[in-house]
C-alpha positions in Angstrom: -13.4 28.6 -13.7 -9.7 29.8 -13.2 -7.5 27.1 -14.8 -4.3 28.9 -13.3 -5.4 26.9 -10.2 -3.8 23.7 -11.8 -0.6 25.0 -11.1 -1.0 24.3 -7.5 -1.5 20.7 -8.6 1.9 20.3 -10.4 2.2 16.4 -9.1 -1.0 15.7 -10.4 -0.8 17.6 -13.8 3.0 15.9 -14.4 1.6 12.4 -14.0 -1.7 13.3 -16.2 1.2 14.1 -18.6 3.1 11.1 -18.5 -0.1 9.2 -18.7 -0.9 10.9 -22.2 2.6 10.5 -23.2 2.3 6.7 -22.6 -0.8 6.7 -24.5 0.7 8.5 -27.4 3.8 6.3 -27.4 1.9 3.0 -27.3 -0.2 3.9 -30.0 2.6 5.4 -32.6 4.6 1.9 -31.9 1.9 -0.5 -31.9 3.3 -1.9 -35.1 7.2 -1.5 -34.0 9.5 -3.9 -33.5 10.8 -1.6 -30.8 7.7 -0.9 -28.9 8.9 -2.8 -25.8 12.3 -1.4 -25.0 10.9 2.0 -25.7 8.0 1.7 -23.5 10.0 0.4 -20.9 12.4 3.1 -20.9 10.0 5.6 -21.4 7.9 4.7 -18.4 11.1 4.3 -15.9 12.4 7.7 -16.8 9.1 9.2 -16.8 8.6 8.0 -12.9 12.1 8.7 -12.0 11.5 12.1 -13.2 8.1 12.2 -11.6 9.7 12.4 -8.2 11.4 16.0 -8.8 7.7 17.8 -8.9 6.5 15.7 -5.9 9.9 16.8 -3.9 9.7 20.5 -4.9 5.6 20.9 -4.4 4.9 23.5 -1.8 1.8 23.0 0.2 -0.9 24.2 -1.7 -4.8 24.7 -2.2 -7.1 24.7 -5.2 -10.5 24.8 -6.2 -12.1 26.4 -3.2 -10.3 23.7 -0.8 -11.5 20.8 -2.7 -7.8 20.1 -3.3 -5.4 20.4 -0.5 -1.6 19.5 -0.8 0.3 19.3 2.3 3.9 19.0 2.7 3.3 15.1 4.2 1.0 14.3 1.6 4.0 15.4 -1.1 6.2 13.2 0.8 3.9 10.1 0.7 3.7 11.0 -3.2 7.3 10.3 -3.3 6.9 7.3 -1.5 4.7 5.9 -3.6 6.0 7.2 -6.7 9.3 5.5 -6.1 7.5 2.1 -4.9 5.5 2.3 -8.2 8.8 2.5 -10.0 10.2 -0.5 -8.3 7.1 -2.4 -9.2 7.6 -1.4 -13.0 11.0 -2.5 -13.0 10.4 -5.8 -11.4 7.5 -6.6 -13.6 9.8 -6.8 -16.7 10.3 -10.6 -16.4 6.6 -11.3 -16.1 6.2 -8.8 -19.0 8.5 -10.7 -21.2 7.6 -14.5 -20.6 3.9 -14.4 -21.5 2.6 -13.3 -25.1 -0.7 -11.7 -23.8 1.0 -9.7 -21.0 3.9 -8.5 -23.5 1.3 -7.4 -25.7 -0.7 -5.3 -23.4 2.6 -3.9 -21.9 1.6 -0.3 -22.6 -1.8 -0.9 -21.1 0.0 -2.2 -17.6 1.7 1.0 -17.6 -1.0 3.0 -18.1 -3.1 1.5 -15.6 -0.6 1.6 -13.0 -0.2 5.5 -13.6 -3.9 5.8 -13.7 -4.0 3.9 -9.9 -0.9 6.1 -9.0 -3.1 9.2 -9.9 -6.2 8.1 -7.8 -3.9 7.6 -4.8 -2.4 11.3 -5.4 -6.2 12.6 -5.4 -7.0 10.6 -2.5 -4.1 11.8 -0.4 -4.7 15.6 -1.5 -8.3 15.9 -1.1 -9.9 18.3 1.2 -13.6 17.0 0.3 -15.3 14.1 0.6 -16.5 13.5 -2.8 -12.7 14.3 -4.0 -11.4 12.0 -1.4 -14.1 9.2 -3.2 -13.6 9.9 -6.7 -9.7 9.3 -6.0 -10.9 6.1 -4.6 -12.2 4.9 -7.2 -9.9 6.1 -9.5 -7.3 4.2 -7.7 -9.4 0.9 -7.6 -10.8 0.5 -11.0 -7.6 0.5 -12.5 -6.4 -2.1 -10.2 -9.3 -4.2 -10.5 -7.8 -4.7 -14.4 -4.5 -5.2 -13.2 -5.6 -7.9 -11.2 -7.4 -9.5 -13.7 -4.8 -9.1 -16.6 -3.7 -12.7 -16.6 -7.5 -13.2 -17.3 -6.5 -16.5 -19.7 -5.6 -18.1 -16.1 -8.7 -19.3 -14.2 -7.3 -17.8 -10.8 -6.7 -14.4 -12.3 -10.1 -13.8 -13.5 -11.6 -15.2 -10.3 -9.0 -12.7 -8.2 -10.4 -9.8 -10.4 -14.2 -10.7 -10.1 -13.7 -11.1 -6.3 -11.6 -7.7 -6.2 -14.1 -5.5 -8.2 -17.4 -7.0 -6.4 -15.9 -6.0 -3.0 -14.6 -2.7 -4.1 -17.8 -2.0 -5.4 -19.5 -3.0 -2.1 -17.1 -1.1 0.0 -17.3 1.8 -2.1 -21.2 1.7 -1.6 -20.5 1.2 2.3 -18.4 4.2 2.2 -20.5 6.5 0.1 -23.7 5.7 2.2 -21.8 6.6 5.2 -20.5 10.0 3.9 -24.3 10.6 2.6 -25.0 10.5 6.4 -22.2 12.7 7.5 -23.5 15.3 4.9 -27.2 14.8 6.4 -25.7 15.5 10.0 -23.4 18.6 8.9 -24.6 19.8 5.7 -21.4 20.2 4.1 -18.7 17.7 3.0 -15.3 19.8 3.3 -13.0 18.3 5.6 -12.3 21.7 7.5 -16.1 22.7 7.6 -17.1 18.9 8.8 -14.6 19.3 11.9 -15.9 22.6 12.8 -19.7 21.5 12.7 -18.5 18.5 14.9 -17.5 20.7 17.7 -20.1 23.7 17.2 -23.4 22.3 15.9 -26.1 22.0 18.6 -27.2 18.5 17.9 -24.7 16.6 19.7 -27.5 15.0 21.4 -30.4 13.2 19.4 -30.8 12.2 15.9 -27.8 14.3 14.5 -25.0 12.1 16.8 -26.6 8.9 15.7 -26.0 10.1 12.0 -22.3 10.7 13.0 -21.6 7.7 14.5 -23.3 5.6 12.1 -21.7 7.5 9.2 -18.3 7.2 10.9 -18.5 3.7 11.2 -19.5 3.4 7.6 -17.0 5.5 6.4 -14.5 3.7 8.3 -15.9 0.2 7.2 -15.1 1.1 3.2 -11.5 1.9 4.0 -11.4 -1.0 6.1 -12.1 -3.1 3.0 -9.2 -1.1 1.0 -6.8 -2.1 3.9 -7.9 -5.7 4.3 -8.5 -4.7 8.0 -10.2 -7.8 9.9 -13.0 -8.3 9.8 -13.2 -6.8 6.0 -10.2 -9.0 4.8 -11.9 -12.2 3.3 -11.1 -10.9 -0.2 -7.3 -10.6 0.3 -5.9 -13.9 0.3 -7.7 -15.3 -3.0 -6.8 -11.9 -4.9 -3.2 -11.9 -3.9 -3.1 -15.4 -5.1 -4.9 -14.9 -8.4 -3.4 -11.8 -9.2 0.0 -11.6 -11.5 2.8 -11.4 -8.8 4.0 -8.0 -9.8 0.4 -6.6 -9.4 -0.1 -8.4 -6.1 3.2 -6.6 -4.7 1.7 -3.2 -5.8 -1.7 -4.2 -4.2 -0.2 -5.0 -1.2 2.2 -1.9 -0.8 1.4 1.1 -2.6 -2.2 0.9 -2.6 -2.0 0.1 0.9 0.2 2.9 1.9 -2.2 5.8 0.3 -5.2 4.3 2.4 -3.5 4.2 5.3 -2.2 7.6 5.1 -6.0 9.1 4.0 -7.7 7.3 6.7 -5.3 8.7 9.5 -5.5 12.2 7.9 -9.3 12.4 8.1 -9.8 10.4 11.4 -7.1 13.3 12.8 -7.9 16.1 10.8 -12.0 15.7 10.3 -13.0 13.3 13.4 -10.8 14.5 15.9 -13.7 15.9 17.6 -15.3 12.2 18.0 -12.1 10.5 19.0 -13.8 8.9 21.6 -16.0 6.9 19.3 -13.3 6.0 16.9 -10.5 5.1 18.9 -12.1 2.3 20.6 -13.2 0.9 17.2 -9.5 1.5 16.1 -8.2 -0.7 19.1 -10.5 -3.7 18.2 -9.7 -3.5 14.7 -6.1 -3.4 15.2 -6.1 -6.3 17.7 -8.2 -8.6 15.3 -6.2 -7.6 12.2 -2.9 -8.6 13.7 -4.0 -11.5 15.7 -6.0 -13.3 13.3 -3.7 -12.6 10.2 -0.6 -14.0 12.2 -2.6 -17.2 13.1 -3.8 -17.6 9.5 -0.5 -16.9 8.3 1.2 -19.8 10.0 -0.8 -22.2 8.4 -0.2 -21.0 4.6 2.0 -23.0 2.3 1.2 -20.8 -0.9 3.4 -18.1 -0.9 1.3 -15.2 -2.2 -1.6 -16.2 0.0 1.0 -16.4 3.0 2.0 -12.7 1.8 -1.6 -11.7 1.7 -2.1 -12.6 5.5 1.0 -10.9 6.2 0.2 -7.7 4.7 -3.4 -7.6 6.9 -1.1 -8.0 9.9 1.1 -5.3 8.6 -2.1 -3.0 8.0 -2.9 -3.6 11.5 0.9 -2.5 12.9 0.7 0.7 10.4 -3.0 1.6 12.0 -1.2 1.8 15.6 0.4 4.8 14.3 -3.1 6.6 14.4 -3.8 5.6 17.9 -1.7 8.4 19.4 -3.6 10.8 17.3 -0.3 13.2 17.0 2.4 14.5 14.8 4.7 11.8 15.7 1.9 9.1 14.7 1.6 10.6 11.6 5.6 10.4 10.7 5.6 7.0 12.0 3.0 6.0 9.5 4.8 7.2 6.9 8.2 5.9 8.1 6.4 2.6 8.4 5.0 2.8 4.8 8.3 3.5 3.3 10.2 0.5 5.2 7.3 -1.7 4.4 7.3 -1.0 0.5 10.9 -1.9 0.4 11.1 -4.9 2.5 7.8 -6.3 1.0 9.1 -5.6 -3.0 12.1 -7.3 -2.2 10.0 -10.4 -0.8 7.9 -10.1 -4.1 10.5 -9.5 -6.7 12.4 -13.0 -5.6 8.9 -14.9 -5.8 8.4 -13.0 -9.1 11.5 -14.1 -10.5 11.3 -17.7 -9.3 7.8 -18.0 -10.6 9.0 -17.0 -13.9 11.9 -18.9 -14.2 10.3 -22.2 -12.8 7.0 -23.0 -14.3 4.9 -20.7 -12.0 5.7 -22.1 -8.7 4.6 -20.1 -5.7 4.6 -23.1 -2.9 6.6 -22.6 0.2 7.7 -26.3 -0.2 9.4 -25.7 -3.7 11.7 -23.2 -1.9 13.5 -26.1 0.0 17.1 -26.2 -0.5 16.9 -22.9 -2.4 20.0 -21.6 -0.8 21.9 -24.5 -2.6 21.2 -23.4 -5.9 20.3 -19.5 -5.5 22.3 -18.3 -2.4 22.1 -14.6 -3.4 18.7 -14.7 -4.0 18.1 -16.7 -0.8 20.1 -14.1 1.3 18.2 -11.1 0.1 15.0 -12.8 0.7 16.0 -13.7 4.2 17.1 -9.9 4.7 13.6 -8.5 3.5 11.9 -11.2 5.7 13.9 -10.3 9.0 13.0 -6.6 8.0 9.2 -7.3 7.9 9.5 -9.4 11.3 11.2 -6.2 13.0 14.7 -8.2 13.7 17.5 -5.6 14.3 19.3 -3.9 12.7 17.1 -3.6 10.1 14.6 -0.8 9.0 11.8 -2.8 10.1 12.7 -3.1 13.6 12.8 0.7 13.8 9.3 1.3 11.9 7.8 -0.9 14.5 9.4 1.0 17.3 8.4 4.2 16.0 4.6 3.1 15.7 4.7 1.3 19.2 6.1 4.6 20.6 3.4 6.6 18.9 0.6 4.5 20.2 1.9 4.1 23.8 2.1 7.9 23.9 -1.6 8.1 23.8 -1.2 7.2 27.2 -4.4 5.3 28.1 -4.7 1.6 29.8 -6.0 0.4 26.4 -3.5 1.9 24.2 -0.8 0.2 26.5 -2.7 -3.1 26.3 -3.1 -2.9 22.4 1.0 -2.4 22.2 1.6 -5.2 24.4 -0.5 -7.5 22.3 1.1 -6.0 19.1 4.7 -7.0 20.7 3.4 -10.3 21.2 2.1 -10.8 18.0 5.6 -9.9 16.6 7.1 -13.0 18.1 4.5 -15.0 16.4 5.2 -12.9 13.1 8.9 -14.0 13.6 8.0 -17.6 13.7 6.4 -17.6 10.6 8.7 -15.5 8.4 11.5 -18.0 9.8 9.3 -20.8 8.1 10.5 -19.5 4.6 14.2 -19.2 5.9 14.1 -22.6 7.2 12.8 -24.0 3.9 15.8 -22.4 2.2 18.3 -22.8 4.5 17.7 -26.0 6.6 15.2 -28.2 4.5 16.7 -31.0 2.5 15.7 -32.1 -0.9 16.7 -34.5 -3.6 15.3 -31.9 -6.4 15.7 -28.3 -5.2 15.2 -25.5 -7.6 17.6 -25.2 -10.2 20.2 -22.6 -10.4 19.2 -19.5 -12.8 20.2 -16.2 -13.4 18.0 -13.2 -12.6 17.4 -10.6 -15.4 18.8 -6.9 -15.2 15.4 -5.6 -14.2 15.3 -8.0 -11.1 18.8 -7.1 -10.2 18.1 -3.5 -10.0 14.9 -3.9 -8.2 16.2 -6.1 -5.5 19.1 -3.8 -5.1 17.1 -0.8 -4.6 14.8 -2.6 -1.9 17.5 -4.2 -0.3 19.4 -0.6 0.1 16.3 0.5 1.4 16.0 -2.3 4.0 19.4 -1.7 5.3 19.8 1.9 5.3 16.4 3.3 6.3 17.1 2.0 9.7 20.5 3.6 10.3 19.7 6.8 8.5 18.5 8.9 11.0 18.2 11.9 8.3 15.4 9.6 6.8 12.8 9.8 9.7 14.1 13.6 10.4 12.9 14.2 6.7 9.4 12.7 7.1 8.9 14.6 11.0 10.2 18.1 9.5 7.5 17.3 6.6 4.6 16.7 9.3 5.8 19.4 11.7 
């Protein structure tokens, strides 16, 4: 084996180095009183520095095409790494307020880095088995993160549901991959795409293997993305997991899975677009509509954000409909905006939960503006961005995915875009329910006034800056378009 090929995997190699450094530091400082501030500073610094190799990395291949890093994948690594950094920053109140989570602070950081490494491998895979290994590398540590509050019944239940669902979906996906191998005789992305256009079995048993394999593969990733009808685990898992982990699960892992699915559909299954496009139309409409209807009924904020994330996943997949460069660009832009807006909401939910006895009910936010006007204002900005209200970045992200989907030109694409536009009005209604609680609803016992810690202030500052600036700085979209083009 030519080990010099690892030099073509600089982002992954540096992330492995970060993991080793965190492991050694956690072990060396196990009995030190300075362990927590040192681990915190070390993790934040290393994740910030990790942005450099991702930004500087050039498109490359390694190990015979198993690893393929494109410019677009490297940009997505930058986005997901930045999101992970914000998650680790906003995790500080939770890590400090609980004795058990404080004891396992080092493990939390290492599990987060392991998950991020798996997402890197997913997005840079050129082979179905490499993709599957990356997916598992991201899913197994995530199950540990979900169950990290295991002394609480809800967290243990959430961890069990997540790992069981992840195992089932992985099995479904692996079965689909085996059918693709049976039909094509290869698992390399480029070779499968070539086989789909040139092999003589386009009629008969071979095409049946291909269609069933495609459906099973799509179903497996549908579980990861929480697309309807593969979404049943989402609300319980989001509610039971620690709020910080819920935020991480809702944005970073979803962004990686959406980009990987988009890449594989457009690169590998492009010759079968007639088969998967209609499947995509149905799933998008169901995801956006069903999630919006269920979100209206929720009074627990983490369950509310779970159904919001299902709806947002439907909007993200709209970008795939056009099967174009503009679609990939809009998907990346939507993911970037979604990361900052959703993490801003979860940062507020997290600090309120830590300061007020674990409350996450919407009713408890009644009169929140009277006692904590700054947090109320920042949360409102983030909710407006998620709803797509101008001039915030969320409006532009929705506009670009709508344009990408409409660019497909068929009547079905126009119908799906119209349904998504109608659902945007519905989503505005239920996002405004939270705003109504904070600003309009009166109560004699509102949440008390409290000061946010510096970590939460920093996380909110970074997220809010993204919500406000990403929509007006055209250079951001141009940078993403340049990477895809």
